[in-house]
C-alpha positions as a Python dict, from the first residue, in 0.01 Angstrom:
ca = {
    (1, 'M'): (0, 0, 0),
    (2, 'H'): (298, 213, 4),
    (3, 'I'): (404, 186, 379),
    (4, 'V'): (656, 396, 578),
    (5, 'V'): (815, 214, 889),
    (6, 'L'): (960, 433, 1153),
    (7, 'G'): (1275, 237, 1318),
    (8, 'A'): (1520, 18, 1158),
    (9, 'G'): (1573, -120, 1489),
    (10, 'V'): (1506, -534, 1508),
    (11, 'V'): (1128, -464, 1528),
    (12, 'G'): (1111, -215, 1262),
    (13, 'V'): (1338, -429, 1010),
    (14, 'T'): (1114, -739, 1072),
    (15, 'T'): (804, -550, 1009),
    (16, 'A'): (914, -448, 684),
    (17, 'W'): (996, -812, 618),
    (18, 'F'): (675, -950, 679),
    (19, 'L'): (488, -638, 504),
    (20, 'Q'): (698, -644, 166),
    (21, 'K'): (632, -1057, 186),
    (22, 'Q'): (254, -937, 137),
    (23, 'G'): (309, -734, -128),
    (24, 'H'): (314, -388, 26),
    (25, 'Q'): (596, -135, -79),
    (26, 'V'): (784, -7, 221),
    (27, 'T'): (1043, 219, 314),
    (28, 'V'): (1210, 219, 642),
    (29, 'V'): (1315, 536, 798),
    (30, 'D'): (1611, 587, 1077),
    (31, 'R'): (1852, 841, 1213),
    (32, 'Q'): (2149, 582, 1243),
    (33, 'S'): (2377, 518, 939),
    (34, 'Q'): (2251, 184, 946),
    (35, 'S'): (1984, -93, 1075),
    (36, 'G'): (2033, -217, 1451),
    (37, 'L'): (2270, 46, 1602),
    (38, 'E'): (2055, 156, 1900),
    (39, 'T'): (1855, -104, 2138),
    (40, 'S'): (1918, -380, 1924),
    (41, 'Y'): (2282, -314, 1889),
    (42, 'A'): (2425, -525, 2179),
    (43, 'N'): (2157, -645, 2397),
    (44, 'G'): (2135, -979, 2581),
    (45, 'G'): (2092, -1223, 2258),
    (46, 'Q'): (1822, -1443, 2410),
    (47, 'I'): (1484, -1535, 2225),
    (48, 'S'): (1322, -1637, 2564),
    (49, 'V'): (962, -1712, 2581),
    (50, 'S'): (1068, -1829, 2957),
    (51, 'H'): (1150, -1507, 3029),
    (52, 'A'): (774, -1406, 3052),
    (53, 'E'): (710, -1286, 3424),
    (54, 'P'): (675, -919, 3400),
    (55, 'W'): (913, -682, 3610),
    (56, 'A'): (549, -540, 3772),
    (57, 'N'): (438, -843, 4001),
    (58, 'P'): (369, -899, 4361),
    (59, 'S'): (699, -882, 4491),
    (60, 'A'): (815, -595, 4309),
    (61, 'P'): (731, -271, 4531),
    (62, 'L'): (930, -416, 4830),
    (63, 'K'): (1239, -494, 4633),
    (64, 'I'): (1238, -188, 4444),
    (65, 'L'): (1240, 13, 4766),
    (66, 'N'): (1535, -195, 4906),
    (67, 'W'): (1713, -118, 4587),
    (68, 'L'): (1612, 244, 4599),
    (69, 'F'): (1968, 383, 4724),
    (70, 'R'): (2158, 107, 4577),
    (71, 'A'): (2364, 214, 4268),
    (72, 'D'): (2421, -133, 4158),
    (73, 'A'): (2069, -268, 4208),
    (74, 'P'): (1914, -453, 3913),
    (75, 'L'): (1606, -243, 3886),
    (76, 'L'): (1712, 156, 4014),
    (77, 'F'): (1418, 410, 3977),
    (78, 'R'): (1567, 754, 3984),
    (79, 'P'): (1306, 991, 4044),
    (80, 'K'): (1276, 1353, 3805),
    (81, 'M'): (1067, 1594, 3751),
    (82, 'D'): (924, 1416, 3443),
    (83, 'P'): (562, 1374, 3465),
    (84, 'A'): (585, 1069, 3189),
    (85, 'Q'): (829, 899, 3443),
    (86, 'W'): (604, 920, 3735),
    (87, 'R'): (272, 830, 3520),
    (88, 'W'): (482, 543, 3399),
    (89, 'A'): (586, 432, 3774),
    (90, 'L'): (200, 488, 3926),
    (91, 'S'): (63, 270, 3615),
    (92, 'F'): (361, 5, 3694),
    (93, 'L'): (205, -5, 4064),
    (94, 'T'): (-137, -110, 3962),
    (95, 'Q'): (27, -421, 3724),
    (96, 'C'): (186, -538, 4050),
    (97, 'T'): (-116, -767, 4148),
    (98, 'S'): (-120, -1137, 4123),
    (99, 'A'): (-420, -1139, 3839),
    (100, 'K'): (-266, -846, 3644),
    (101, 'A'): (75, -1018, 3645),
    (102, 'A'): (-86, -1351, 3538),
    (103, 'H'): (-287, -1169, 3283),
    (104, 'N'): (57, -991, 3146),
    (105, 'I'): (229, -1335, 3137),
    (106, 'R'): (-36, -1496, 2930),
    (107, 'Q'): (55, -1234, 2672),
    (108, 'M'): (368, -1215, 2665),
    (109, 'V'): (391, -1618, 2649),
    (110, 'N'): (143, -1647, 2342),
    (111, 'L'): (302, -1362, 2184),
    (112, 'G'): (668, -1522, 2248),
    (113, 'T'): (580, -1859, 2152),
    (114, 'Y'): (427, -1751, 1827),
    (115, 'S'): (732, -1506, 1735),
    (116, 'R'): (954, -1788, 1813),
    (117, 'S'): (798, -1988, 1537),
    (118, 'Q'): (813, -1714, 1330),
    (119, 'L'): (1165, -1655, 1365),
    (120, 'Q'): (1240, -2017, 1310),
    (121, 'D'): (1011, -2021, 1006),
    (122, 'L'): (1236, -1731, 854),
    (123, 'R'): (1561, -1873, 919),
    (124, 'Q'): (1460, -2188, 770),
    (125, 'E'): (1330, -1994, 450),
    (126, 'T'): (1614, -1747, 427),
    (127, 'G'): (1946, -1945, 556),
    (128, 'L'): (2009, -1637, 793),
    (129, 'E'): (2315, -1664, 1016),
    (130, 'Y'): (2349, -1454, 1364),
    (131, 'D'): (2551, -1662, 1584),
    (132, 'Q'): (2222, -1847, 1679),
    (133, 'V'): (2257, -2124, 1947),
    (134, 'T'): (1943, -2369, 1962),
    (135, 'K'): (2000, -2521, 2286),
    (136, 'G'): (1745, -2341, 2497),
    (137, 'I'): (1754, -2112, 2818),
    (138, 'L'): (1837, -2221, 3168),
    (139, 'H'): (1743, -2007, 3479),
    (140, 'F'): (1940, -2061, 3769),
    (141, 'Y'): (1922, -1948, 4125),
    (142, 'T'): (2133, -1920, 4399),
    (143, 'N'): (1841, -1758, 4624),
    (144, 'P'): (1623, -2019, 4781),
    (145, 'D'): (1343, -1739, 4808),
    (146, 'E'): (1404, -1628, 4456),
    (147, 'F'): (1367, -1965, 4358),
    (148, 'N'): (1044, -2050, 4520),
    (149, 'A'): (907, -1731, 4367),
    (150, 'A'): (976, -1849, 4049),
    (151, 'L'): (777, -2178, 4128),
    (152, 'E'): (418, -1992, 4041),
    (153, 'P'): (529, -1804, 3736),
    (154, 'T'): (682, -2073, 3577),
    (155, 'R'): (361, -2328, 3658),
    (156, 'I'): (145, -2049, 3494),
    (157, 'M'): (367, -2038, 3194),
    (158, 'C'): (379, -2440, 3133),
    (159, 'D'): (4, -2437, 3158),
    (160, 'L'): (18, -2165, 2848),
    (161, 'G'): (253, -2393, 2635),
    (162, 'C'): (589, -2295, 2755),
    (163, 'D'): (778, -2606, 2849),
    (164, 'R'): (969, -2469, 3158),
    (165, 'Q'): (1103, -2754, 3335),
    (166, 'V'): (1177, -2742, 3699),
    (167, 'I'): (1498, -2889, 3777),
    (168, 'D'): (1797, -2905, 4091),
    (169, 'A'): (2142, -2820, 4050),
    (170, 'N'): (2271, -3153, 3952),
    (171, 'K'): (2055, -3145, 3644),
    (172, 'A'): (2140, -2783, 3585),
    (173, 'V'): (2533, -2819, 3586),
    (174, 'E'): (2442, -3173, 3322),
    (175, 'I'): (2292, -2919, 3080),
    (176, 'E'): (2557, -2676, 3143),
    (177, 'P'): (2844, -2787, 3266),
    (178, 'G'): (2996, -2423, 3279),
    (179, 'L'): (2764, -2387, 3582),
    (180, 'K'): (2972, -2652, 3787),
    (181, 'P'): (3163, -2381, 3980),
    (182, 'I'): (2829, -2273, 4160),
    (183, 'Q'): (2678, -2614, 4168),
    (184, 'H'): (2694, -2597, 4540),
    (185, 'K'): (2539, -2235, 4546),
    (186, 'I'): (2243, -2342, 4319),
    (187, 'A'): (1895, -2348, 4513),
    (188, 'G'): (1756, -2467, 4170),
    (189, 'A'): (1692, -2387, 3815),
    (190, 'T'): (1404, -2408, 3555),
    (191, 'Y'): (1520, -2512, 3201),
    (192, 'T'): (1332, -2466, 2855),
    (193, 'S'): (1457, -2646, 2596),
    (194, 'E'): (1327, -2499, 2300),
    (195, 'D'): (1431, -2112, 2383),
    (196, 'E'): (1717, -2008, 2177),
    (197, 'S'): (1987, -1710, 2154),
    (198, 'G'): (2202, -1522, 1886),
    (199, 'D'): (2334, -1174, 1812),
    (200, 'A'): (2019, -965, 1731),
    (201, 'R'): (2244, -670, 1550),
    (202, 'K'): (2381, -918, 1287),
    (203, 'F'): (2003, -1073, 1243),
    (204, 'T'): (1900, -727, 1205),
    (205, 'Q'): (2145, -583, 960),
    (206, 'A'): (2154, -933, 745),
    (207, 'L'): (1789, -917, 747),
    (208, 'A'): (1768, -553, 605),
    (209, 'E'): (1981, -655, 338),
    (210, 'L'): (1734, -917, 233),
    (211, 'C'): (1437, -644, 247),
    (212, 'Q'): (1680, -422, 18),
    (213, 'K'): (1730, -706, -218),
    (214, 'A'): (1320, -751, -226),
    (215, 'G'): (1295, -414, -281),
    (216, 'V'): (1270, -240, 42),
    (217, 'E'): (1406, 125, 54),
    (218, 'F'): (1578, 224, 345),
    (219, 'C'): (1644, 618, 433),
    (220, 'Y'): (1922, 618, 671),
    (221, 'R'): (2096, 931, 840),
    (222, 'T'): (1729, 1088, 846),
    (223, 'D'): (1603, 1252, 1157),
    (224, 'I'): (1205, 1210, 1206),
    (225, 'L'): (1057, 1549, 1309),
    (226, 'G'): (694, 1497, 1336),
    (227, 'F'): (369, 1418, 1139),
    (228, 'E'): (102, 1595, 910),
    (229, 'H'): (-203, 1498, 988),
    (230, 'S'): (-577, 1605, 907),
    (231, 'G'): (-818, 1491, 1143),
    (232, 'E'): (-773, 1116, 1202),
    (233, 'R'): (-563, 1052, 914),
    (234, 'I'): (-163, 1087, 897),
    (235, 'L'): (-61, 1253, 553),
    (236, 'G'): (313, 1264, 592),
    (237, 'V'): (614, 1222, 801),
    (238, 'Q'): (829, 1539, 830),
    (239, 'V'): (1194, 1444, 794),
    (240, 'L'): (1538, 1605, 799),
    (241, 'K'): (1809, 1464, 574),
    (242, 'D'): (2119, 1630, 436),
    (243, 'G'): (2015, 1958, 590),
    (244, 'Q'): (1679, 1949, 364),
    (245, 'H'): (1359, 1953, 545),
    (246, 'Q'): (1154, 1691, 340),
    (247, 'T'): (783, 1514, 385),
    (248, 'L'): (761, 1135, 330),
    (249, 'R'): (365, 1052, 211),
    (250, 'A'): (255, 692, 209),
    (251, 'D'): (-55, 533, 239),
    (252, 'A'): (14, 392, 600),
    (253, 'Y'): (280, 429, 878),
    (254, 'V'): (424, 233, 1132),
    (255, 'L'): (572, 350, 1481),
    (256, 'S'): (859, 146, 1574),
    (257, 'L'): (1089, 382, 1727),
    (258, 'G'): (1139, 216, 2047),
    (259, 'S'): (1173, 424, 2354),
    (260, 'F'): (1111, 741, 2114),
    (261, 'S'): (797, 625, 1982),
    (262, 'A'): (611, 796, 2330),
    (263, 'V'): (783, 1116, 2246),
    (264, 'L'): (690, 1128, 1841),
    (265, 'A'): (314, 987, 1953),
    (266, 'R'): (288, 1295, 2201),
    (267, 'K'): (313, 1535, 1883),
    (268, 'L'): (-15, 1369, 1741),
    (269, 'G'): (-171, 1363, 2122),
    (270, 'L'): (-148, 1009, 2116),
    (271, 'H'): (-9, 902, 2490),
    (272, 'L'): (180, 577, 2474),
    (273, 'N'): (307, 491, 2812),
    (274, 'I'): (646, 366, 2747),
    (275, 'Y'): (947, 491, 2912),
    (276, 'P'): (1287, 418, 2857),
    (277, 'A'): (1456, 123, 3119),
    (278, 'K'): (1824, 203, 3025),
    (279, 'G'): (1996, -166, 3025),
    (280, 'Y'): (2345, -237, 3030),
    (281, 'S'): (2573, -524, 2873),
    (282, 'I'): (2935, -641, 2849),
    (283, 'T'): (3103, -850, 2556),
    (284, 'V'): (3398, -1019, 2628),
    (285, 'P'): (3645, -1225, 2459),
    (286, 'V'): (3598, -1625, 2565),
    (287, 'K'): (3918, -1717, 2776),
    (288, 'N'): (3871, -2092, 2805),
    (289, 'K'): (3618, -2279, 2564),
    (290, 'E'): (3574, -2570, 2844),
    (291, 'A'): (3468, -2341, 3116),
    (292, 'A'): (3259, -2111, 2896),
    (293, 'F'): (2887, -2171, 2865),
    (294, 'T'): (2718, -2247, 2549),
    (295, 'V'): (2324, -2268, 2673),
    (296, 'S'): (2199, -1928, 2726),
    (297, 'L'): (2150, -1843, 3129),
    (298, 'T'): (1916, -1650, 3305),
    (299, 'D'): (2039, -1530, 3666),
    (300, 'D'): (1689, -1400, 3784),
    (301, 'E'): (1811, -1252, 4130),
    (302, 'Y'): (2067, -1048, 3933),
    (303, 'K'): (1838, -965, 3621),
    (304, 'L'): (2118, -1100, 3423),
    (305, 'V'): (2134, -1276, 3064),
    (306, 'Y'): (2399, -1472, 2925),
    (307, 'S'): (2473, -1574, 2560),
    (308, 'R'): (2737, -1715, 2413),
    (309, 'L'): (2809, -1537, 2046),
    (310, 'G'): (3061, -1710, 1847),
    (311, 'D'): (3384, -1651, 2042),
    (312, 'H'): (3214, -1394, 2281),
    (313, 'I'): (3025, -1372, 2575),
    (314, 'R'): (2767, -1119, 2603),
    (315, 'V'): (2604, -1070, 2959),
    (316, 'A'): (2306, -815, 2984),
    (317, 'G'): (2072, -691, 3195),
    (318, 'T'): (1967, -453, 3480),
    (319, 'A'): (1735, -164, 3428),
    (320, 'E'): (1757, 173, 3537),
    (321, 'L'): (1480, 428, 3505),
    (322, 'N'): (1639, 764, 3455),
    (323, 'G'): (1527, 940, 3159),
    (324, 'Y'): (1679, 939, 2792),
    (325, 'T'): (2048, 949, 2916),
    (326, 'R'): (2265, 698, 2787),
    (327, 'T'): (2576, 784, 2976),
    (328, 'L'): (2770, 477, 3111),
    (329, 'N'): (2737, 419, 3501),
    (330, 'Y'): (3073, 289, 3599),
    (331, 'T'): (2926, 128, 3910),
    (332, 'R'): (2675, -76, 3729),
    (333, 'C'): (2884, -195, 3463),
    (334, 'Q'): (3124, -335, 3704),
    (335, 'A'): (2870, -505, 3895),
    (336, 'I'): (2759, -727, 3591),
    (337, 'V'): (3129, -803, 3583),
    (338, 'R'): (3185, -875, 3930),
    (339, 'R'): (2869, -1113, 3921),
    (340, 'T'): (2950, -1286, 3582),
    (341, 'A'): (3339, -1333, 3706),
    (342, 'D'): (3212, -1503, 4038),
    (343, 'I'): (2992, -1724, 3846),
    (344, 'M'): (3240, -1843, 3579),
    (345, 'P'): (3607, -1701, 3685),
    (346, 'D'): (3758, -1863, 3390),
    (347, 'A'): (3508, -1853, 3118),
    (348, 'G'): (3615, -1493, 2978),
    (349, 'Y'): (3851, -1229, 2977),
    (350, 'W'): (3654, -979, 3213),
    (351, 'D'): (3927, -736, 3209),
    (352, 'R'): (3863, -688, 2876),
    (353, 'A'): (3491, -621, 2898),
    (354, 'E'): (3365, -390, 2644),
    (355, 'F'): (3042, -163, 2786),
    (356, 'W'): (2756, -85, 2617),
    (357, 'T'): (2410, 58, 2725),
    (358, 'G'): (2083, 105, 2568),
    (359, 'L'): (1749, 215, 2613),
    (360, 'R'): (1460, -49, 2594),
    (361, 'P'): (1100, 97, 2538),
    (362, 'A'): (925, -89, 2847),
    (363, 'T'): (562, -34, 2946),
    (364, 'P'): (451, -107, 3280),
    (365, 'S'): (301, -444, 3202),
    (366, 'N'): (563, -530, 2976),
    (367, 'V'): (293, -599, 2730),
    (368, 'P'): (414, -441, 2376),
    (369, 'Y'): (167, -206, 2186),
    (370, 'V'): (119, -410, 1866),
    (371, 'G'): (-190, -280, 1642),
    (372, 'K'): (-409, 1, 1528),
    (373, 'S'): (-372, 359, 1677),
    (374, 'H'): (-698, 581, 1694),
    (375, 'F'): (-522, 747, 1358),
    (376, 'A'): (-670, 525, 1084),
    (377, 'N'): (-370, 482, 883),
    (378, 'L'): (-90, 486, 1170),
    (379, 'Y'): (1, 155, 1327),
    (380, 'L'): (190, 54, 1623),
    (381, 'N'): (455, -162, 1694),
    (382, 'T'): (659, -72, 1990),
    (383, 'G'): (716, -95, 2351),
    (384, 'H'): (873, -427, 2346),
    (385, 'G'): (1094, -346, 2671),
    (386, 'T'): (1392, -646, 2729),
    (387, 'L'): (1187, -888, 2486),
    (388, 'G'): (1237, -719, 2158),
    (389, 'W'): (1464, -938, 2012),
    (390, 'T'): (1237, -1243, 2142),
    (391, 'H'): (851, -1101, 2033),
    (392, 'S'): (998, -921, 1697),
    (393, 'C'): (912, -1183, 1422),
    (394, 'G'): (573, -1248, 1598),
    (395, 'S'): (456, -901, 1643),
    (396, 'A'): (582, -806, 1295),
    (397, 'A'): (407, -1092, 1147),
    (398, 'A'): (133, -1010, 1320),
    (399, 'L'): (116, -662, 1261),
    (400, 'A'): (178, -743, 891),
    (401, 'D'): (-185, -953, 860),
    (402, 'I'): (-367, -635, 1065),
    (403, 'V'): (-236, -400, 791),
    (404, 'G'): (-382, -636, 515),
    (405, 'G'): (-734, -689, 727),
    (406, 'R'): (-666, -1057, 844),
    (407, 'K'): (-706, -1142, 1193),
    (408, 'P'): (-353, -1262, 1365),
    (409, 'E'): (-304, -1621, 1442),
    (410, 'V'): (-160, -1558, 1781),
    (411, 'D'): (-414, -1495, 2104),
    (412, 'F'): (-301, -1143, 2202),
    (413, 'T'): (-425, -821, 2296),
    (414, 'F'): (-382, -607, 2026),
    (415, 'S'): (-397, -219, 2021),
    (416, 'G'): (-704, -103, 1876),
    (417, 'L'): (-858, -387, 1801),
}
């Protein structure tokens, strides 16, 4: 078939890759000048199956109340006169039960494990380089209550096949000597040796080049306006390119526009419960290689992730539910710098931090939409939240199977199936 993929982030490009491998003619459409320039641009860099505890869990409501009036809170809800925001928030609260959290962990671990395997196979096949580090991910806790709260989700993940080991501060420093300055503060940690990290933008752009060599067409600088449809079938995508309105026609379409998927879907009367969770990151040059970490880290208490990308350090995290604005909040930027400098004072040039913000397409459950829509030839691969990089290859491979009429290899609740 001829398939149009809407969106050239890491999810859209991996979707294009797996579709073309199954023999389809693929066209990718994006408003940017090249791939990976929005949410994939400067994310946390982790391939983190171990980061599968959803934001919606039994402890979340009280935490959010305590954080409500803190400008530097890890998860900040800024109420607006926006029905989509309130619908998302109410649905989020319904996901905060122990049973639903356990169900969502299962979905995220299963998809994450499958996706990590697909990424490794793709890397072996293509030889892609993207500052990847395959030394695992270490979650550390400086608050004993946060560590104790992580034990049950960790047990669930282990039962599902994610080998997340519970370790003490001594073992944590043995695995990552960069944590030595705060060893006395570490209440406990977990370590998942099979997890990875790498630069999502470098990966996305390198894979897009391979896609082009394989015959995939990329339509950049193209604004997506809406759909033409008749009944339950999409007839075309209306776009604006070079000042000219055009209609792109294909046999099937894949919606992978991140947070903007919900906006476009509403024009079809399709309500995807996706809301932008604005995340922040800093990128700084390494100052002292001996003090800088190499194992990717997660600071669960502050909702921050740390990745070593060559001679730079990337620290990303926090979430701000504040609509589609991408304005940098200086207080939140400095909170990341302050925490990171406290953890590893000599690791990086913290006064030279480059700040960035992007809109993560979050669902209330943290489980993405992957599969069919109720339109016969419109497919969904969107809503991955903080785990778009982690889940990209797996959701793309699974979607390619669904488009081809095959059953995906992963145990996951796919949309429309």
